[in-house]
N, C-alpha and C positions, 0 to 999 in steps of 0.2 A: 269830517268829506273825506271821502276816498280818492286817490287820484287814480288818473285813468294814465296806464301810461300811450307815450306818444307811438304812433303808428308811423313811421317809417315805410316810403315805398320800397316793396320790396320787389330787387326787379327778377323777371327769368323766375320767376317763385315754381312756374307751373312745370316749367323743365328743371327743376332740380327734386317737385316733388318727383317727376319721372323716372329724373337718374336715379333716384333713391327706391322707388318701386322695382326699376331694371336690377338695383345690386341684390335685395332682396328675392328676384324671380334666380338669379345667378346663385344665390348663396344655398337656396333650395334646390335646385335642379344640380348642383356639384356637390350636396351631399348625400344625395339619391343617386347620383351614378356616378363618381369619382372614387376609386379603391381609396384614396389616400384622405380624402377628405371624408368617408364614411368612419377613417377610424378613429379620427381624433378626438379629443375629450376636452373638458375645460382645463385639465393639467396640462396636456400634453402644448398644449398652445400658450401655455402663462409664460413659457422662455421665451417663444418666438415674439408676443407680446412687448416681451421688454428689451428684447434684440428693437425691433422694429422702433419704438420708443428713443432710446437713443440715435439710430437712425435719423428721427425726425430731429432730435437735437443738434446732432452735428451739422442736418442740412441748414437751422437757421443758423446757427455759427455761421457756416460760411457766406450767407447771404444767399443760400442756392434756391429761390423761389421754384425753380420747376423743380430741385426734389424735394423742396418742401412739400410741393402739389402732389407728387407721387408716394412720399412717408405716410400724407394727412389717408388716401386714399385706401393702404397697407392698412392703420390704425383702424378706419371706417370699417372694415373687412372683418378684421376681429372683433371689432362690438356687436356685428351680426351674427358672426361666427356663435359666440358665445350663445348668443340669446337663442338664437335655435338652436342651441343643444339644451339649452336650458326647458326649450318649449315642449320639446321630446319627452321628454322627463314630466313636463306637468308643470312644470315650476315659474313660469312665466315666460314670458315672448317679447318682442322688441317694440311692442307698445307698450306693456307694462314697464320697461325702461326707459321709452321716452314720455312716458305718462309722468311715473316718478321724478325724474327731474325736474318736470315741468311744476307740479307739484312744488319742490323743493324750493325752484327760484322764487316762486312764487309767494312762498314762505317766511324765505331770509332775505325778500327783499321788502318788507314791511314800511320802505321810505319811496318806494315805487306803486306798489300794490297796495297801500293801507294809506295811514295816518301819521306813519313815524316822521318826524324830518333828520335829515342826514344831508349836508352840505356839503362833506368835506369826506374824501375816502379814510380817514382815521375813524371815522364816525361810522362808515360804514361795516366797519371790519370791524369794531366792537359790538356791533349789534347783532352779525353774522354769528359772533360765537358766545353771545350772551342769551340767542336765541338754540343753539343747538346745543345746551344745559338747560335750558328750557325746555327741551324735547326730545328727552334721555340721555344726554350722555353725561355720563358723569362725571369726566375730566376736560376739561379743555385741552388735554396733550392727545385724546384718548384715537383724535384721527392722523397721529401722524402715524402710517404704515411702518410697523417695525423694521422691514426689511432695505428700507430708504438705505443707500450710501452714508456713511455717517456725516460727513460735511452737510449734503445737501438736510439733512433730519436735522443737524443743528439750524439751520436755516429756518425752517419751519417750525422748531420747538419757540425758538426764539418769536416769530411771528404771531404765534399763537399766545403765548405767554404778553406779547404787546399789547393782542386784543383786547384782554382784560385788565391794559393795565398795569402789569407787572413788568416794568420797563425804568430804564435811568430817564435822568430829562435832559441831559446836557451828554454832546459827544465828547467834551474834555474828559468829564465822569467814566467814560468808558474806556478811554487812552488811558487814564490815569488805571484802571482794573489791568488791561493790556499789560502796563508798565509794571502792574504789580505781578501778576502773573509770570512776565518771562523773569523777574528777580527772584520770583522761587523756583522758577528751574532750573535758573545758570545755579543757584546754591544749590542743588542736587547735581545738575551735571559738571560744573566746571574745576568742583577738586579733585574729582578724579584725572581730569586731564595736567596736573600739575602734577608735575616729575618728584617735587619733592614731599608729596602727599601721599600718605598711606591709606588714604582712603580708597573708598570703592564705589561704586555708580550702584545704585538701590536701584535694583531696573525698574521694577514695580514701582516704586513713590516717583522718578523720573518719567515715568512712562504717563502717569497719573498729571504732572504739573504740566509735561508738556500736551494732555489735550486738553487742561483749563485753558492755556496759553492759547492753544488754537482755538477755544470756545468765544475768547473773547474777542479773538481777531476778528471771527465771523460777526459778532456785534457790534464790534467798531465798525467794520465793511456794509452791515445795514445801517446805521447810523449816518454816511456818508453816503449812502444809496448805489453800493456796489454790491453784482450778484458775486460773491465768491467762490461760487460753484464754476460761475464763467467766467470769473478772472482766471482762477488756475486752470480750466481748459484751456483758453487765451495761450497763457505759459507754454503750457504743455505743447500744444500745436507750435508753438514759435521755439522748444527746443526740438523740437522731431526735425524740421524747420530745416537748421542750423545744423544738425548732427546729422543727417543727409547729405547736407553741402559737402559736409568736410567728408564725410565715406566716399560721395562722387569726385568730388575733385582731388583729392588723395589718391584715386586708384590711379584715376589720372596722369598723377606724376611717378607712378611707380609705386607708389608705397602701401602696404598693407595695415589693417587696422590692429590691433596687440602687437606692432611691433616696433611705433611710432613712439616716439618720447611725446610726453604732455607738452613740453614746449614747440614740436612740431605741429602737432594738433591744436592746438592754442593757435598758429599760425593760420588755419583756416575758421576755427571760428571764429577770432577776430574779422575774419574777410565776411565770414554771413554775416555779421552783426553788420556790417557796412552797407549791408543792400539793401 
């Protein structure tokens, strides 16, 4: 028996529809009357969309909901802009885009719109990957964008492999792999740091081992529910904040970056850590 999706009350639905219609109207007016908007293509918008996506990511990490709203609006504009350009070429329009994602969501949620039973997130993800293979994808990893940053790509690759059951059973096994990869990296790197050793680093092999180590650390992070991309970005922000404190406070004391000793800089760094 087909399940019926729950119909939660959608507050202000009419206002939402009017707002979307307003955006479509403005987009059409800009495309027809603004010199800059007239010139844009899918290709020229691409790098701007990537930039807007990172700005949204920054706002989310900062917990700035006002900025999140702003960046979502920018991305919504880009979506209708792409659809408008495609409609001019007679390829598709925004209605086709929206209907396409609606059809895909219904198809890939048979536990909501069909007879499939899925009572937990793991089963939902496994079903999702199996459905994609049945509907034309030749590989589970086919949907991972080639241009993703390497760290994010590692996360997505591992998630997709897990979706079809290719995964470790316990986090202890993953940590054992981390230690194994760390030892392999040490074997390639540490001999060259030994003053008594005549060995030199095989840079290509050391880089390969370091990549394996990072990949295994990403895997372990996944097992303990840590997003490694977010974790690293938070560390980046923390370092920037402390380093800028070092710059500002040392300047107040009449000192210049590049002329201080490491010991002097460490004093300011430790002050920043205590804040």
